[in-house]
ZAMARGU-4260 file (C-alpha; in steps of 0.2 Angstrom, whole numbers, plus 5000, padded with zeros to 4 digits):
<rodrens>
0) 5048/5014/5075 | 5062/5005/5067 | 5062/5009/5047 | 5048/5022/5050 | 5037/5006/5049
5) 5022/5015/5058 | 5023/5030/5046 | 5018/5021/5032 | 5000/5021/5026 | 4993/5005/5037
10) 4983/4998/5021 | 4999/4998/5009 | 5005/4980/5007 | 5023/4979/5015 | 5027/4960/5012
15) 5022/4945/5001 | 5032/4928/5003 | 5030/4913/4990 | 5021/4904/5004 | 5006/4914/5001
20) 5007/4927/5016 | 5004/4944/5014 | 5005/4957/5026 | 5001/4977/5027 | 5011/4990/5035
25) 4998/4992/5048 | 4999/4973/5052 | 5017/4973/5051 | 5018/4986/5064 | 5006/4976/5076
30) 5016/4961/5073 | 5033/4969/5077 | 5026/4974/5095 | 5018/4956/5097 | 5035/4948/5093
35) 5045/4960/5101 | 5036/4958/5118 | 5039/4941/5119 | 5059/4943/5123 | 5070/4953/5136
40) 5077/4969/5131 | 5096/4969/5127 | 5094/4949/5125 | 5104/4940/5112 | 5093/4930/5099
45) 5100/4917/5086 | 5088/4920/5070 | 5090/4906/5058 | 5085/4916/5043 | 5072/4912/5028
50) 5064/4924/5014 | 5047/4923/5023 | 5036/4934/5032 | 5039/4924/5048 | 5057/4927/5048
55) 5055/4945/5044 | 5043/4949/5058 | 5057/4942/5070 | 5071/4953/5064 | 5059/4969/5065
60) 5050/4965/5080 | 5068/4960/5091 | 5077/4977/5085 | 5061/4986/5088 | 5061/4981/5106
65) 5079/4983/5109 | 5084/4964/5107 | 5100/4959/5097 | 5097/4946/5083 | 5111/4938/5077
70) 5106/4933/5058 | 5111/4916/5053 | 5106/4904/5037 | 5092/4891/5042 | 5102/4880/5032
75) 5117/4883/5043 | 5130/4867/5046 | 5125/4858/5062 | 5143/4858/5068 | 5145/4877/5064
80) 5128/4880/5074 | 5133/4872/5088 | 5150/4879/5090 | 5140/4897/5089 | 5129/4892/5102
85) 5142/4887/5113 | 5151/4903/5110 | 5139/4916/5112 | 5126/4907/5123 | 5110/4917/5116
90) 5094/4919/5127 | 5083/4914/5113 | 5082/4906/5096 | 5070/4910/5082 | 5068/4897/5069
95) 5057/4888/5057 | 5044/4877/5066 | 5052/4861/5056 | 5069/4867/5063 | 5066/4867/5080
100) 5068/4847/5082 | 5086/4851/5081 | 5085/4860/5099 | 5079/4855/5115 | 5074/4872/5122
105) 5057/4878/5128 | 5045/4884/5115 | 5036/4900/5119 | 5029/4909/5104 | 5023/4903/5086
110) 5018/4914/5071 | 5019/4912/5053 | 5028/4895/5053 | 5042/4901/5066 | 5044/4898/5083
115) 5053/4907/5097 | 5063/4896/5108 | 5069/4901/5126 | 5086/4893/5128 | 5088/4896/5147
120) 5105/4905/5144 | 5108/4918/5157 | 5107/4936/5147 | 5123/4946/5149 | 5128/4964/5145
125) 5128/4969/5127 | 5135/4987/5121 | 5120/4999/5124 | 5122/5003/5105 | 5123/4987/5098
130) 5107/4982/5086 | 5111/4968/5074 | 5126/4955/5072 | 5129/4947/5054 | 5142/4934/5048
135) 5155/4942/5036 | 5154/4936/5018 | 5170/4926/5021 | 5169/4919/5038 | 5161/4902/5034
140) 5166/4891/5047 | 5172/4905/5059 | 5162/4914/5074 | 5167/4931/5067 | 5153/4943/5067
145) 5150/4961/5062 | 5142/4971/5076 | 5131/4984/5069 | 5126/5000/5080 | 5108/5009/5081
150) 5107/5020/5067 | 5117/5010/5054 | 5104/5001/5046 | 5090/5015/5045 | 5105/5028/5037
155) 5110/5015/5025 | 5091/5012/5021 | 5087/5031/5019 | 5102/5035/5009 | 5102/5020/4996
160) 5083/5024/4994 | 5087/5040/4990 | 5101/5037/4978 | 5092/5023/4968 | 5076/5033/4968
165) 5064/5020/4977 | 5045/5025/4981 | 5031/5016/4988 | 5026/5010/4969 | 5042/4998/4969
170) 5039/4979/4972 | 5056/4973/4976 | 5062/4954/4972 | 5073/4948/4986 | 5080/4931/4982
175) 5094/4935/4991 | 5096/4928/5008 | 5090/4941/5022 | 5105/4935/5033 | 5117/4942/5019
180) 5119/4959/5021 | 5114/4964/5003 | 5098/4954/5004 | 5093/4964/5021 | 5099/4979/5012
185) 5085/4977/4998 | 5072/4973/5011 | 5077/4988/5022 | 5077/5001/5008 | 5060/4997/5003
190) 5053/4995/5019 | 5059/5012/5023 | 5049/5020/5008 | 5033/5011/5010 | 5036/4999/4995
195) 5032/4980/4994 | 5046/4967/4997 | 5042/4951/4987 | 5052/4938/4997 | 5055/4922/4989
200) 5065/4906/4993 | 5063/4900/4975 | 5080/4895/4966 | 5083/4906/4951 | 5083/4893/4940
205) 5065/4886/4944 | 5050/4890/4934 | 5042/4893/4951 | 5053/4908/4953 | 5047/4916/4937
210) 5029/4912/4939 | 5031/4921/4956 | 5038/4937/4950 | 5028/4939/4936 | 5012/4936/4946
215) 5017/4948/4959 | 5023/4961/4946 | 5041/4963/4953 | 5049/4980/4948 | 5066/4978/4953
220) 5079/4964/4955 | 5097/4965/4965 | 5109/4950/4961 | 5127/4945/4965 | 5138/4942/4950
225) 5133/4923/4951 | 5116/4928/4949 | 5118/4938/4933 | 5129/4922/4927 | 5115/4912/4931
230) 5102/4924/4922 | 5113/4925/4907 | 5113/4905/4904 | 5095/4907/4905 | 5095/4919/4891
235) 5084/4933/4902 | 5086/4945/4888 | 5073/4935/4878 | 5060/4935/4892 | 5045/4945/4892
240) 5048/4954/4910 | 5038/4971/4906 | 5036/4976/4925 | 5055/4974/4929 | 5061/4992/4926
245) 5078/4991/4937 | 5091/4977/4938 | 5104/4982/4950 | 5121/4972/4957 | 5131/4971/4971
250) 5140/4958/4981 | 5156/4958/4970 | 5163/4962/4955 | 5155/4959/4938 | 5166/4955/4924
255) 5168/4969/4911 | 5159/4958/4897 | 5144/4954/4908 | 5144/4972/4915 | 5142/4977/4897
260) 5129/4965/4893 | 5118/4971/4908 | 5121/4989/4903 | 5117/4986/4885 | 5101/4976/4888
265) 5095/4989/4900 | 5097/5002/4887 | 5089/4993/4873 | 5073/4986/4885 | 5071/5004/4893
270) 5075/4998/4909 | 5089/5005/4922 | 5107/4995/4927 | 5113/5001/4943 | 5129/4994/4947
275) 5135/4995/4966 | 5146/4990/4980 | 5148/4988/4998 | 5153/4977/5012 | 5145/4969/5029
280) 5155/4982/5038 | 5146/4996/5030 | 5129/4990/5031 | 5129/4984/5013 | 5131/4998/5000
285) 5142/5011/5001 | 5143/5016/4982 | 5134/5015/4966 | 5135/5021/4948 | 5119/5030/4941
290) 5111/5021/4927 | 5115/5034/4915 | 5134/5031/4916 | 5133/5011/4913 | 5138/5013/4896
295) 5152/5024/4898 | 5160/5019/4915 | 5160/4999/4912 | 5166/4990/4928 | 5164/5006/4939
300) 5157/5005/4955 | 5155/5024/4953 | 5154/5035/4969 | 5148/5036/4987 | 5130/5035/4992
305) 5122/5051/4999 | 5130/5055/5017 | 5146/5045/5012 | 5163/5047/5007 | 5174/5037/4997
310) 5194/5040/4997 | 5210/5031/4993 | 5225/5029/5004 | 5243/5024/5001 | 5252/5008/5008
315) 5257/5018/5023 | 5239/5025/5026 | 5241/5042/5019 | 5227/5049/5010 | 5229/5051/4990
320) 5222/5068/4986 | 5226/5069/4967 | 5210/5067/4957 | 5217/5052/4947 | 5223/5039/4960
325) 5226/5022/4965 | 5226/5013/4981 | 5217/5005/4996 | 5198/5011/4996 | 5190/5017/5011
330) 5174/5024/5017 | 5167/5036/5030 | 5148/5037/5033 | 5135/5034/5046 | 5132/5016/5039
335) 5149/5010/5046 | 5147/4998/5060 | 5156/4995/5076 | 5168/4982/5072 | 5170/4964/5074
340) 5166/4951/5088 | 5173/4933/5089 | 5166/4929/5106 | 5152/4935/5118 | 5164/4947/5127
345) 5167/4956/5112 | 5148/4960/5111 | 5150/4973/5125 | 5164/4983/5116 | 5162/5000/5109
350) 5163/5008/5092 | 5179/5002/5086 | 5178/5009/5068 | 5174/5025/5072 | 5163/5027/5057
355) 5179/5024/5045 | 5182/5007/5036 | 5196/5001/5027 | 5190/4990/5014 | 5206/4981/5008
360) 5201/4982/4991 | 5214/4991/4978 | 5204/5003/4968 | 5207/5018/4955 | 5197/5034/4953
365) 5197/5041/4938 | 5196/5060/4932 | 5176/5060/4934 | 5177/5054/4953 | 5171/5037/4949
370) 5180/5021/4957 | 5185/5005/4949 | 5189/4991/4961 | 5204/4982/4953 | 5208/4967/4967
375) 5211/4962/4985 | 5226/4968/4993 | 5229/4950/4999 | 5223/4941/4983 | 5241/4942/4976
380) 5254/4929/4972 | 5273/4933/4970 | 5278/4921/4956 | 5298/4921/4951 | 5297/4938/4961
385) 5283/4945/4949 | 5266/4950/4959 | 5252/4942/4949 | 5234/4946/4955 | 5222/4931/4956
390) 5207/4942/4954 | 5213/4950/4938 | 5218/4931/4932 | 5201/4926/4935 | 5193/4940/4925
395) 5205/4938/4910 | 5201/4919/4909 | 5183/4920/4912 | 5181/4934/4899 | 5192/4925/4887
400) 5183/4909/4889 | 5167/4913/4894 | 5168/4901/4909 | 5167/4900/4927 | 5185/4901/4934
405) 5192/4903/4952 | 5211/4906/4954 | 5221/4903/4971 | 5238/4895/4975 | 5255/4899/4983
410) 5271/4908/4978 | 5276/4892/4970 | 5262/4891/4958 | 5243/4897/4954 | 5229/4884/4954
415) 5216/4887/4941 | 5198/4879/4944 | 5187/4878/4928 | 5173/4868/4925 | 5176/4864/4905
420) 5189/4849/4902 | 5191/4855/4884 | 5197/4871/4889 | 5211/4866/4900 | 5226/4867/4890
425) 5220/4884/4882 | 5219/4890/4899 | 5236/4887/4903 | 5243/4892/4886 | 5232/4909/4889
430) 5237/4914/4907 | 5255/4909/4903 | 5255/4922/4889 | 5246/4935/4899 | 5258/4935/4913
435) 5273/4931/4903 | 5278/4917/4914 | 5282/4899/4913 | 5266/4886/4910 | 5273/4875/4923
440) 5268/4889/4936 | 5250/4886/4933 | 5239/4870/4936 | 5222/4869/4930 | 5209/4858/4939
445) 5194/4853/4930 | 5179/4852/4943 | 5161/4846/4944 | 5157/4866/4949 | 5166/4881/4959
450) 5161/4880/4976 | 5152/4896/4983 | 5146/4901/5000 | 5126/4905/5002 | 5131/4926/4996
455) 5138/4918/4980 | 5156/4921/4984 | 5169/4907/4980 | 5176/4897/4993 | 5193/4897/4989
460) 5201/4887/5005 | 5187/4873/5003 | 5191/4871/4985 | 5210/4869/4988 | 5206/4857/5003
465) 5193/4847/4990 | 5203/4846/4974 | 5221/4848/4978 | 5222/4838/4994
</rodrens>
């Protein structure tokens, strides 16, 4: 059975959600079969996801019975959803019961607050190995999907669980959306070892969230950089959280200051801090930094997970074999997905990636074989012929002034978005000094908030459209 669900002790708790639902592994295996039998094998299913038991039994049951879910946020924009429905014409929709009024389709099954709708669309050929489709973290407003093949999710679950040392005793807090690759990875890795997943739809800033994880005795938490920015503002290091033993990070690069803050907190409190790195194209995590290196390798993503290989290539695609090197970071492993889709015909395509993925991230490798991501290959401006990294500019400003910051722009000038009016002139002076360029090349916009998608990634294009016209 998918993720070895049937091999776990049947009375062990598999999932809990903040609606009060509790499911054991024995019950979950039965639910997977019941839900899966409602759909035709090799059919495409749009799943509007929430971190609830109802959403999870659909995802697991569909895959177990050979159907292919496309995981989407239940709060997806109506226009984007309409476009995706027209492009991919799914045979079914699995959605929260209160959301089905958006559709005029036949209701054929209901359980745990979710309904299965039959659209009447014709079932069309899918690649035999296709198992799941997810949107890429940067594709808000785009029909682009990542195509997962059979074996990707289970290989990643097995190897990440081994790297992190997860056991049946874990009670994993999952507040990252399951439609987001890192959120789904938290779920898969813990189910694979027979642990308990604590699903929550509560916001990190709400008292309900903290009451829930304390009541359910959550043992580990995975956050993206934005999550840890929120936790820092809440002064989480002062909280009494005796059950939480591991803090894990993924989904983007922390500032060095935040990384060190977490590493020092973990050491002082007898906990573990594990930084990691991954992409949707690699079924989430592909690298991790063991907790014992957190204080000596600040900012590092560490080394490849078991059965994986990290390597660097130069601008011509040649592998850099020197122990210490810098170039584009690439990865090989059984968790590398098949490729992309932008229309339903693409869902019949074979494996384009061939087990190897070029991330588009610039990274350096140190003398101990640890990797440090230094920026995106495309996130550079050429100001007065000088190459300026937008990612590095963000980090410098964020660390110097301890504020949220986003940088974008063109070769004619950089746009800097901040949320503190009092820092506006200081930021210009600072970045001009750091880059040794004219202040006139930098324009600072004070905005109400830094706009992010549901996985916490900054929406640069939306910000430029919203604030610069």
